[in-house]
C-alpha positions as CSV (number, residue, x, y, z in Angstrom):
1,M,0.0,0.0,0.0
2,K,1.5,3.3,-1.0
3,R,1.2,6.5,1.1
4,V,0.4,9.5,-1.0
5,T,-0.9,13.0,-0.3
6,S,-4.7,13.1,-0.5
7,R,-6.1,15.4,-3.2
8,K,-8.2,17.3,-0.7
9,K,-5.1,18.1,1.5
10,F,-3.0,19.0,-1.6
11,R,-5.6,21.5,-2.9
12,A,-6.1,22.9,0.6
13,K,-2.4,23.5,1.1
14,L,-2.2,25.2,-2.3
15,A,-5.2,27.4,-1.5
16,D,-3.7,28.4,1.8
17,L,-0.4,29.3,0.1
18,K,-2.2,31.3,-2.6
19,D,-4.1,33.3,0.1
20,W,-0.8,33.9,2.0
21,L,0.9,35.1,-1.2
22,K,-1.9,37.5,-2.0
23,R,-1.5,39.1,1.5
24,M,2.3,39.1,1.5
25,R,3.1,40.2,-2.0
26,V,3.8,43.7,-0.8
27,R,6.8,42.4,1.2
28,P,10.3,42.3,-0.2
29,T,11.0,39.5,-2.7
30,V,13.8,38.0,-0.8
31,W,11.6,37.7,2.3
32,I,8.8,36.1,0.4
33,L,11.2,33.5,-1.1
34,E,12.7,32.7,2.3
35,Q,9.3,32.2,3.9
36,A,8.1,30.1,0.9
37,G,11.2,28.0,1.4
38,L,10.3,27.5,5.0
39,K,6.8,26.5,4.0
40,L,8.1,24.0,1.5
41,R,10.6,22.5,4.0
42,G,7.7,21.9,6.4
43,H,5.6,20.3,3.7
44,Y,8.5,18.0,2.8
45,A,9.0,17.1,6.4
46,Y,5.3,16.1,6.8
47,F,4.5,14.6,3.4
48,G,8.0,13.5,2.3
49,V,7.6,9.8,2.9
50,T,8.4,6.7,0.8
51,D,6.2,6.5,-2.3
52,N,5.3,10.2,-2.2
53,E,8.1,11.6,-4.3
54,A,5.8,12.6,-7.1
55,G,3.4,14.4,-4.7
56,I,6.0,16.6,-3.2
57,A,7.6,17.3,-6.6
58,R,4.2,18.3,-7.9
59,F,3.7,20.6,-4.8
60,Y,7.1,22.2,-5.6
61,R,6.1,22.9,-9.2
62,E,2.8,24.4,-8.2
63,V,4.4,26.6,-5.5
64,T,6.9,28.0,-8.1
65,K,4.0,28.7,-10.5
66,L,2.1,30.6,-7.7
67,L,5.2,32.5,-6.8
68,Y,5.7,33.6,-10.4
69,K,2.1,34.6,-10.7
70,W,1.9,36.7,-7.5
71,L,5.3,38.3,-7.8
72,N,4.2,39.5,-11.2
73,R,1.0,41.0,-9.8
74,R,2.7,43.6,-7.6
75,S,2.6,46.5,-10.0
76,Q,0.8,47.6,-13.2
77,R,3.5,46.1,-15.4
78,R,4.9,42.7,-15.6
79,S,7.7,42.2,-13.1
80,Y,9.5,39.1,-14.4
81,T,9.7,37.0,-17.5
82,W,9.9,33.3,-16.8
83,A,13.7,33.4,-17.6
84,E,14.2,36.3,-15.1
85,F,12.2,34.4,-12.5
86,E,14.3,31.3,-12.9
87,E,17.4,33.5,-12.5
88,L,15.9,34.8,-9.3
89,L,15.4,31.3,-8.1
90,R,19.0,30.5,-8.9
91,Q,20.1,33.4,-6.7
92,F,17.6,32.5,-3.9
93,P,16.9,28.8,-4.3
94,L,13.9,27.1,-2.9
95,P,14.5,23.7,-1.2
96,R,14.2,20.9,-3.7
97,P,11.8,18.1,-2.9
98,R,13.2,15.0,-1.4
99,V,11.9,12.1,0.8
100,R,12.6,12.7,4.4
101,V,11.3,9.5,6.0
102,H,12.0,6.1,4.5
103,L,9.2,3.9,5.9
104,F,10.7,0.6,4.8
105,Y,14.3,1.3,5.8
106,R,16.5,-1.6,6.9
107,S,20.0,-0.9,8.0
108,A,22.9,-2.9,6.6
109,N,23.6,-4.4,10.1
110,N,20.1,-5.7,10.5
111,H,20.3,-7.2,7.1
112,L,23.5,-9.0,7.9
113,R,22.3,-10.3,11.2
114,S,19.2,-11.9,9.6
115,R,21.5,-13.7,7.1
116,V,23.7,-15.1,9.9
117,R,20.9,-16.8,11.7
């Protein structure tokens, strides 16, 4: 049985992040990216388990799309092209998705002990 993020929780987290970005878009860009990184790190810590790599990678992609959208809505003209936004993310990177908890982990020593018996 695989453990994956439920669709309902995924959509709710994205909606919460969207509302947060709407309220915080007046803040400095660096601050917004730092806070978004903390939010991503927390999401990975909770949902980053075995078999959910695709779910946390999808969340990362959706968060970057939301950041691009709301950072571009801060003035009457377009703030960033996608290439400029990618350069901004190279300067201030967001944490990349990775599994934090391996549910079926067996250490090498346990494996060797079971063979000896």
